[in-house]
C-alpha positions as CSV (number, residue, x, y, z in Angstrom):
1,X,-0.1,0.0,0.1
2,X,1.3,3.6,-0.8
3,X,1.2,6.0,2.1
4,X,-0.4,8.4,-0.6
5,X,-3.4,6.0,-0.5
6,X,-4.0,6.0,3.3
7,X,-3.5,9.7,3.3
8,X,-6.3,10.5,0.4
9,X,-8.6,7.5,2.2
10,X,-8.0,9.4,5.3
11,X,-8.8,13.1,4.1
12,X,-11.6,11.6,2.2
13,X,-13.4,9.6,4.7
14,X,-12.2,9.8,7.9
15,X,-11.8,14.0,8.4
16,X,-12.3,15.4,11.7
17,X,-12.6,13.3,15.1
18,X,-16.0,12.5,14.8
19,X,-14.9,10.3,11.6
20,X,-12.2,8.5,13.0
21,X,-11.9,4.7,11.9
22,X,-9.9,2.4,13.9
23,X,-6.4,0.6,13.0
24,X,-8.2,-2.4,12.7
25,X,-10.8,-1.0,10.4
26,X,-8.0,0.8,8.3
27,X,-5.8,-2.3,8.5
28,X,-8.8,-4.6,6.8
29,X,-9.7,-2.0,4.4
30,X,-5.8,-1.9,2.8
31,X,-5.4,-5.4,3.3
32,X,-2.1,-4.9,5.5
33,X,-1.1,-5.3,9.4
34,X,-1.7,-2.9,12.1
35,X,1.7,-2.6,12.3
36,X,2.6,-1.7,8.8
37,X,-0.6,0.8,9.1
38,X,1.3,2.6,12.1
39,X,4.9,2.6,9.6
40,X,2.6,4.0,7.1
41,X,1.2,6.8,9.4
42,X,4.2,7.7,10.8
43,X,5.6,8.1,7.5
44,X,3.3,10.2,6.5
45,X,3.4,12.3,9.7
46,X,7.0,12.6,9.3
47,X,6.0,14.1,5.9
48,X,4.2,16.7,7.6
49,X,0.6,15.5,7.0
50,X,-1.6,16.0,9.8
51,X,-2.9,12.7,11.2
52,X,-4.3,12.2,14.4
53,X,-5.3,9.7,16.7
54,X,-7.1,9.3,19.9
55,X,-9.1,6.8,21.4
56,X,-11.8,6.4,18.7
57,X,-9.4,5.9,15.9
58,X,-7.5,7.8,13.5
59,X,-8.4,10.5,11.3
60,X,-7.4,13.4,9.2
61,X,-7.1,16.9,11.5
62,X,-10.0,19.1,10.3
63,X,-8.5,22.0,12.8
64,X,-5.8,22.9,14.6
65,X,-7.3,22.0,18.0
66,X,-7.7,18.8,17.0
67,X,-4.0,18.4,15.8
68,X,-2.8,20.2,19.0
69,X,-4.4,17.1,20.7
70,X,-2.6,14.5,19.1
71,X,0.8,16.2,20.0
72,X,0.0,16.7,23.4
73,X,-0.7,12.7,23.4
74,X,2.6,11.9,21.5
75,X,4.4,14.3,23.7
76,X,2.8,12.2,26.9
77,X,4.2,9.1,25.4
78,X,7.7,10.2,24.5
79,X,7.8,11.4,27.9
80,X,6.9,8.2,29.6
81,X,9.3,6.5,27.3
82,X,12.1,8.8,28.5
83,X,11.3,8.1,32.1
84,X,11.7,4.3,31.2
85,X,14.9,4.5,29.5
86,X,16.2,6.8,32.2
87,X,15.6,4.0,34.8
88,X,16.9,1.0,32.6
89,X,20.0,3.1,32.2
90,X,20.2,3.4,36.0
91,X,19.8,-0.6,36.5
92,X,22.2,-0.9,33.7
93,X,24.5,0.5,36.5
94,X,24.2,-2.9,38.5
95,X,25.5,-5.1,35.6
96,X,28.9,-3.9,36.2
97,X,29.1,-5.2,39.4
98,X,28.6,-8.7,38.3
99,X,31.0,-10.9,37.1
100,X,30.3,-13.9,34.4
101,X,27.1,-12.9,33.7
102,X,24.9,-15.2,36.4
103,X,21.2,-14.7,37.0
104,X,20.1,-11.2,37.1
105,X,19.1,-9.5,40.5
C-alpha cells in the first residue's frame, strides 16, 4: 500500500475526530497488518501530513485543535518512554558489579 492512498482515504473519509476509523478497520480496508499501518502513518506524519489519533481511532485533522491534541498525546508518550529509558540506564549500572553474567538479581 502506498502512503499516498492512505492519506487520500483519511482526508476523504476520516476528516475530523467524529469520522475516526480504528486501526483495525483501516488495516482491513488496505489488506495490511496494523503494524504496517502504524509504519505508514508515521511516514506520513514525518512528511507533515496532519494525521491524528485518539481513543476512537485515526483521522485527518479538521482543525488545529485536533492536531494539537494529538501532539500533546505524543509528547506524553515520549515523556513516559524517556522515564523508562532513564530507569533502565540506571539499572544498567548494577550490571558492572556482576562477573561472569550469572542470573539477574
